[in-house]
Backbone bond lengths (Angstrom), bond angles and torsions (degrees), N, CA, C in turn:
res aa  C-N    CA-C-N  psi(-1)  N-CA   C-N-CA  omega(-1)  CA-C   N-CA-C  phi
1 X - - - 1.447 - - 1.520 108.33 -
2 X 1.313 116.32 134.98 1.454 119.61 176.92 1.511 108.50 -104.65
3 X 1.289 114.58 135.90 1.462 120.49 -179.62 1.511 108.02 -123.85
4 X 1.324 116.52 128.31 1.462 120.34 177.30 1.518 109.38 -87.65
5 X 1.322 114.69 146.10 1.457 118.46 175.56 1.524 109.89 -79.99
6 X 1.339 116.04 -28.70 1.463 120.68 179.73 1.521 107.82 -132.02
7 X 1.306 118.02 111.59 1.464 122.91 -175.34 1.523 112.22 -65.40
8 X 1.338 119.28 -20.07 1.456 121.75 -177.29 1.521 112.32 -80.82
9 X 1.317 118.56 -21.89 1.457 121.81 -174.53 1.525 110.15 -101.31
10 X 1.356 116.08 132.91 1.460 120.96 177.97 1.523 111.47 -108.28
11 X 1.299 118.62 10.32 1.465 120.57 -176.89 1.528 110.26 -78.91
12 X 1.366 115.56 145.77 1.464 118.43 177.71 1.517 110.37 -62.78
13 X 1.304 116.27 154.19 1.458 120.07 -178.30 1.511 112.19 92.81
14 X 1.311 116.62 -6.07 1.455 120.58 179.53 1.527 112.20 -93.41
15 X 1.335 116.69 0.62 1.458 120.08 -178.97 1.523 109.72 -89.31
16 X 1.328 115.87 147.31 1.461 118.32 178.90 1.528 112.56 -106.08
17 X 1.345 118.51 3.72 1.461 121.91 177.58 1.517 110.47 -119.84
18 X 1.349 117.66 -49.18 1.459 121.66 -179.22 1.514 108.92 -64.82
19 X 1.348 116.16 132.74 1.455 120.28 178.51 1.515 113.86 87.77
20 X 1.322 117.78 -0.88 1.461 119.89 178.56 1.518 109.74 -102.46
21 X 1.304 117.32 167.75 1.460 122.72 177.33 1.520 107.36 -117.18
22 X 1.341 116.68 88.79 1.465 118.78 -176.99 1.534 111.25 -66.26
23 X 1.301 116.44 152.29 1.456 122.17 177.36 1.529 107.57 -74.10
24 X 1.318 115.43 128.46 1.469 120.55 177.42 1.524 107.09 -102.63
25 X 1.325 114.65 101.88 1.458 120.05 -173.91 1.521 112.85 -66.18
26 X 1.337 117.65 -24.87 1.460 120.62 179.71 1.525 112.28 -98.34
27 X 1.312 117.71 3.98 1.465 121.76 -176.13 1.515 113.62 -58.90
28 X 1.310 118.24 -46.79 1.460 121.67 -178.24 1.531 110.63 -62.46
29 X 1.336 116.57 -43.72 1.469 119.55 179.20 1.526 111.38 -63.55
30 X 1.325 117.79 -37.51 1.466 120.32 -179.51 1.520 112.06 -68.54
31 X 1.320 117.44 -44.97 1.467 119.24 -176.34 1.526 112.58 -76.06
32 X 1.325 118.53 -20.96 1.464 120.37 178.42 1.524 112.22 -94.57
33 X 1.340 117.55 -6.13 1.457 120.61 178.46 1.514 114.62 85.39
34 X 1.315 118.10 7.50 1.462 120.97 179.68 1.522 112.87 -84.67
35 X 1.331 118.16 -14.54 1.472 121.41 -177.36 1.524 109.60 -65.70
36 X 1.312 117.06 140.86 1.461 123.47 178.21 1.517 108.99 -98.16
37 X 1.329 116.53 127.13 1.457 122.82 176.30 1.531 108.22 -112.92
38 X 1.308 116.30 167.76 1.462 120.30 -179.90 1.519 112.79 -56.65
39 X 1.324 117.12 -37.93 1.471 120.88 -179.68 1.525 112.03 -69.70
40 X 1.331 118.19 -16.35 1.458 121.60 179.88 1.520 112.69 -84.01
41 X 1.307 117.88 -13.06 1.465 121.60 -175.66 1.526 109.59 -81.03
42 X 1.308 116.82 126.20 1.461 123.10 176.21 1.524 108.21 -122.90
43 X 1.309 116.31 102.39 1.458 121.03 179.91 1.527 109.17 -94.20
44 X 1.317 118.08 152.63 1.469 120.32 177.58 1.534 110.10 -60.19
45 X 1.321 116.21 132.29 1.460 120.81 178.66 1.513 114.99 80.16
46 X 1.336 117.73 5.19 1.458 121.56 -178.53 1.524 110.54 -64.77
47 X 1.331 116.67 132.57 1.460 121.40 176.27 1.517 109.40 -110.37
48 X 1.311 116.01 152.00 1.455 122.94 179.91 1.510 108.29 -115.37
49 X 1.313 116.48 134.84 1.449 121.12 -177.89 1.512 112.43 -111.29
50 X 1.320 115.01 147.58 1.466 122.74 174.49 1.520 107.59 -138.14
51 X 1.331 115.41 151.86 1.459 121.99 -177.78 1.527 109.63 -116.81
52 X 1.340 115.99 130.84 1.460 121.33 171.96 1.516 107.09 -86.78
53 X 1.328 116.40 125.27 1.465 121.47 -176.38 1.519 111.02 -114.59
54 X 1.319 115.48 152.30 1.455 121.53 -178.21 1.525 111.22 -71.97
55 X 1.338 116.77 137.03 1.459 119.24 173.80 1.527 112.15 -85.84
56 X 1.334 117.18 -2.57 1.465 121.93 -175.22 1.530 110.92 -111.63
57 X 1.324 115.74 147.90 1.463 121.23 179.27 1.529 111.70 -77.19
58 X 1.332 117.41 -28.88 1.460 121.50 -179.35 1.521 107.14 -155.52
59 X 1.308 117.18 117.88 1.461 119.97 -178.85 1.522 109.91 -158.61
60 X 1.320 114.71 150.82 1.462 121.41 173.55 1.527 107.16 -89.11
61 X 1.326 116.32 135.23 1.460 120.93 177.48 1.529 106.81 -87.09
62 X 1.331 116.82 113.60 1.458 121.16 -179.53 1.523 111.19 -85.13
63 X 1.333 116.51 -39.78 1.465 119.69 178.23 1.523 109.87 -160.45
64 X 1.335 114.22 152.98 1.458 121.73 173.82 1.524 106.46 -133.01
65 X 1.328 116.35 121.95 1.465 121.11 178.20 1.523 108.20 -114.03
66 X 1.317 115.53 110.71 1.464 121.09 -178.16 1.531 112.11 -104.71
67 X 1.324 118.42 5.15 1.472 121.28 -172.15 1.528 112.72 -60.77
68 X 1.332 118.65 -40.82 1.472 120.07 179.72 1.526 111.16 -66.59
69 X 1.335 117.05 -38.70 1.469 120.61 178.85 1.526 110.53 -67.67
70 X 1.322 116.76 -40.42 1.468 120.33 179.93 1.526 111.59 -64.66
71 X 1.335 117.54 -31.79 1.461 121.93 -178.48 1.525 113.11 -82.78
72 X 1.308 118.02 -11.40 1.464 120.62 -177.78 1.529 111.13 -66.91
73 X 1.331 117.31 138.57 1.470 119.61 178.72 1.527 110.82 -64.19
74 X 1.313 115.52 136.15 1.462 121.31 179.94 1.515 114.14 92.12
75 X 1.324 117.92 -12.23 1.467 121.18 178.00 1.524 107.83 -85.33
76 X 1.321 115.96 123.57 1.459 120.76 -177.13 1.523 112.37 -97.60
77 X 1.335 117.60 -29.44 1.466 120.15 -178.79 1.524 109.89 -160.49
78 X 1.327 114.44 148.81 1.458 122.30 172.65 1.520 105.93 -132.74
79 X 1.326 117.04 130.81 1.466 120.76 -177.69 1.523 110.38 -124.70
80 X 1.326 114.79 142.28 1.459 122.63 171.27 1.520 106.94 -130.05
81 X 1.308 116.77 178.62 1.467 119.66 -179.10 1.520 111.61 -62.96
82 X 1.318 117.87 -23.75 1.463 120.55 179.90 1.526 112.08 -66.48
83 X 1.317 116.53 -15.87 1.463 120.70 178.13 1.526 112.87 -81.70
84 X 1.344 116.95 -7.53 1.457 120.82 177.76 1.524 109.58 -92.39
85 X 1.323 119.48 117.34 1.471 119.69 178.53 1.527 112.00 -63.56
86 X 1.309 117.56 -22.87 1.469 121.54 -179.94 1.525 109.84 -61.72
87 X 1.300 117.49 -37.23 1.462 121.97 -178.63 1.527 110.13 -67.79
88 X 1.311 116.96 -44.87 1.460 120.64 -174.03 1.524 112.58 -72.70
89 X 1.320 118.09 -33.82 1.458 120.31 -167.51 1.525 115.15 -96.45
90 X 1.301 119.07 -17.96 1.457 120.59 -175.98 1.513 111.48 -111.59
91 X 1.312 115.19 140.73 1.463 120.05 172.46 1.515 108.20 -74.24
92 X 1.319 116.72 148.24 1.463 120.64 -179.54 1.515 109.46 -76.91
93 X 1.320 117.15 126.08 1.460 122.95 178.47 1.520 108.26 -120.43
94 X 1.352 117.77 100.75 1.471 119.43 -176.92 1.521 113.59 -64.42
95 X 1.338 118.23 -18.69 1.463 119.88 -179.36 1.525 112.31 -82.69
96 X 1.330 117.62 -13.20 1.468 121.14 -178.00 1.519 109.45 -87.96
97 X 1.318 116.54 91.24 1.463 120.72 -179.91 1.514 109.97 -67.27
98 X 1.312 115.37 130.91 1.461 119.68 175.75 1.513 113.82 72.80
99 X 1.338 118.04 21.29 1.461 119.58 178.57 1.528 109.15 -68.26
100 X 1.329 115.96 162.01 1.455 120.32 179.81 1.525 111.03 -58.73
101 X 1.327 115.83 -38.69 1.457 119.20 -178.47 1.521 110.65 -67.58
102 X 1.325 117.74 -44.16 1.465 119.89 179.64 1.522 110.86 -61.50
103 X 1.319 116.29 -41.56 1.463 119.27 179.31 1.528 110.45 -65.01
104 X 1.335 117.59 -40.90 1.458 120.91 179.20 1.528 110.49 -65.60
105 X 1.329 118.07 -39.75 1.465 120.87 179.94 1.522 111.36 -69.79
106 X 1.316 118.47 -25.43 1.460 120.12 175.07 1.527 110.31 -77.62
107 X 1.330 117.06 -31.87 1.461 120.24 178.43 1.522 110.99 -65.64
108 X 1.332 117.15 -53.49 1.465 122.75 176.18 1.519 107.53 -134.26
109 X 1.331 116.53 123.87 1.468 121.24 -177.35 1.516 109.96 -57.92
110 X 1.342 116.07 140.43 1.464 120.58 -177.57 1.529 110.73 -100.19
111 X 1.305 117.31 -77.58 1.462 120.58 -179.16 1.525 112.33 -99.20
112 X 1.335 116.28 -24.05 1.458 121.71 -177.93 1.516 109.99 -137.78
113 X 1.335 114.52 148.44 1.455 118.99 166.66 1.521 105.87 -96.38
114 X 1.302 116.39 136.93 1.457 121.45 -172.33 1.520 113.59 -105.83
115 X 1.317 117.33 -8.02 1.465 120.87 178.26 1.524 108.65 -162.25
116 X 1.322 115.91 155.68 1.463 120.20 177.32 1.522 108.32 -64.37
117 X 1.307 116.38 127.59 1.453 120.54 -177.48 1.516 113.61 97.35
118 X 1.333 118.06 -0.01 1.464 121.76 177.65 1.534 108.02 -61.40
119 X 1.312 117.20 131.12 1.460 121.50 -178.83 1.525 110.31 -66.53
120 X 1.333 116.01 133.92 1.463 121.85 -178.39 1.526 110.85 -114.23
121 X 1.327 117.70 -36.92 1.463 121.78 -179.60 1.524 108.90 -151.00
122 X 1.331 115.28 159.15 1.463 121.40 178.80 1.524 109.03 -130.39
123 X 1.325 116.01 144.24 1.461 122.03 -179.81 1.523 108.68 -125.97
124 X 1.328 116.59 137.25 1.464 122.61 171.81 1.522 107.24 -117.60
125 X 1.332 116.63 127.87 1.465 121.16 -177.04 1.522 110.12 -142.39
126 X 1.323 114.82 171.02 1.462 120.36 -176.08 1.527 113.40 -75.95
127 X 1.333 118.01 -13.69 1.466 120.65 174.75 1.522 108.53 -145.98
128 X 1.330 117.81 155.81 1.459 119.27 178.91 1.526 112.41 -64.41
129 X 1.326 117.27 -29.34 1.464 120.68 -179.67 1.527 111.08 -70.71
130 X 1.323 116.51 -41.56 1.465 120.37 177.31 1.523 109.87 -64.43
131 X 1.323 117.41 -41.65 1.465 121.14 178.92 1.521 110.62 -62.11
132 X 1.320 117.29 -41.21 1.471 121.51 179.13 1.528 110.59 -64.80
133 X 1.318 117.11 -42.87 1.468 120.79 178.09 1.519 111.44 -64.83
134 X 1.325 117.28 -36.70 1.464 121.31 -179.85 1.527 111.06 -65.14
135 X 1.327 117.75 -31.92 1.465 119.84 176.98 1.526 110.60 -59.07
136 X 1.315 116.91 -38.00 1.458 121.58 179.06 1.522 113.34 -69.21
137 X 1.322 116.87 -16.00 1.468 121.20 179.46 1.528 112.60 -90.62
138 X 1.310 117.26 -5.44 1.471 120.92 178.35 1.519 108.57 -87.73
139 X 1.321 115.70 125.67 1.465 121.41 179.86 1.523 109.22 -101.88
140 X 1.322 115.82 120.24 1.464 121.46 177.51 1.520 107.77 -119.70
141 X 1.338 115.48 129.02 1.457 120.70 176.67 1.521 107.92 -105.62
142 X 1.327 116.02 123.31 1.463 122.49 -177.26 1.525 110.49 -112.59
143 X 1.322 115.72 149.70 1.457 122.57 164.43 1.525 104.98 -110.80
144 X 1.321 116.08 105.65 1.457 120.49 -175.25 1.524 109.45 -69.43
145 X 1.316 116.27 129.64 1.457 123.67 179.88 1.526 109.09 -109.70
146 X 1.342 117.23 158.28 1.473 117.90 178.34 1.529 110.98 -64.41
147 X 1.293 115.92 138.33 1.469 120.99 178.82 1.521 109.14 -93.95
148 X 1.307 116.38 140.85 1.460 122.46 176.46 1.517 106.41 -91.98
149 X 1.330 116.31 112.04 1.452 120.57 -172.94 1.522 114.52 -110.58
150 X 1.329 117.87 -10.07 1.455 118.68 177.31 1.528 110.03 -147.71
151 X 1.302 115.65 172.33 1.460 122.16 -174.70 1.533 110.67 -64.24
152 X 1.317 117.37 -37.34 1.469 120.74 -178.74 1.531 110.51 -62.46
153 X 1.319 117.24 -44.14 1.468 120.63 177.90 1.529 110.61 -64.56
154 X 1.298 117.35 -37.22 1.464 121.25 -179.34 1.524 112.04 -65.14
155 X 1.333 116.91 -32.66 1.473 120.79 -179.53 1.508 109.66 -80.49
């Protein structure tokens, strides 16, 4: 942010921030590695989450097997869309913008993935490395569908 000392003058050199070298009180801690960041905090019982994402732009989810990931040591929970009661209990209404079901299906894909990178499953584990390894233990079977990539295909 630039702040002028005199609002009436537009000439350079009238700024009291631009062109100065402010003192960075945390500079020494940052360059020496002593600074604490959010990723450095380890609280008792802290869990780390990772998301398994679809490699396909459009595909039907035929099956998801999370049993190997759930059995892995250090894995505390594995979630898929089937864990959301909203998915099971409500009929899909495409006209209901922002419905609970639509929001839940965007969070974790239910029957279809709608874009590359769509979240399919989530893992919570005692370390980020264990969570990452558990993602590799989840087996997802897809039926790849044609992706609509331009307006002509959409029509």
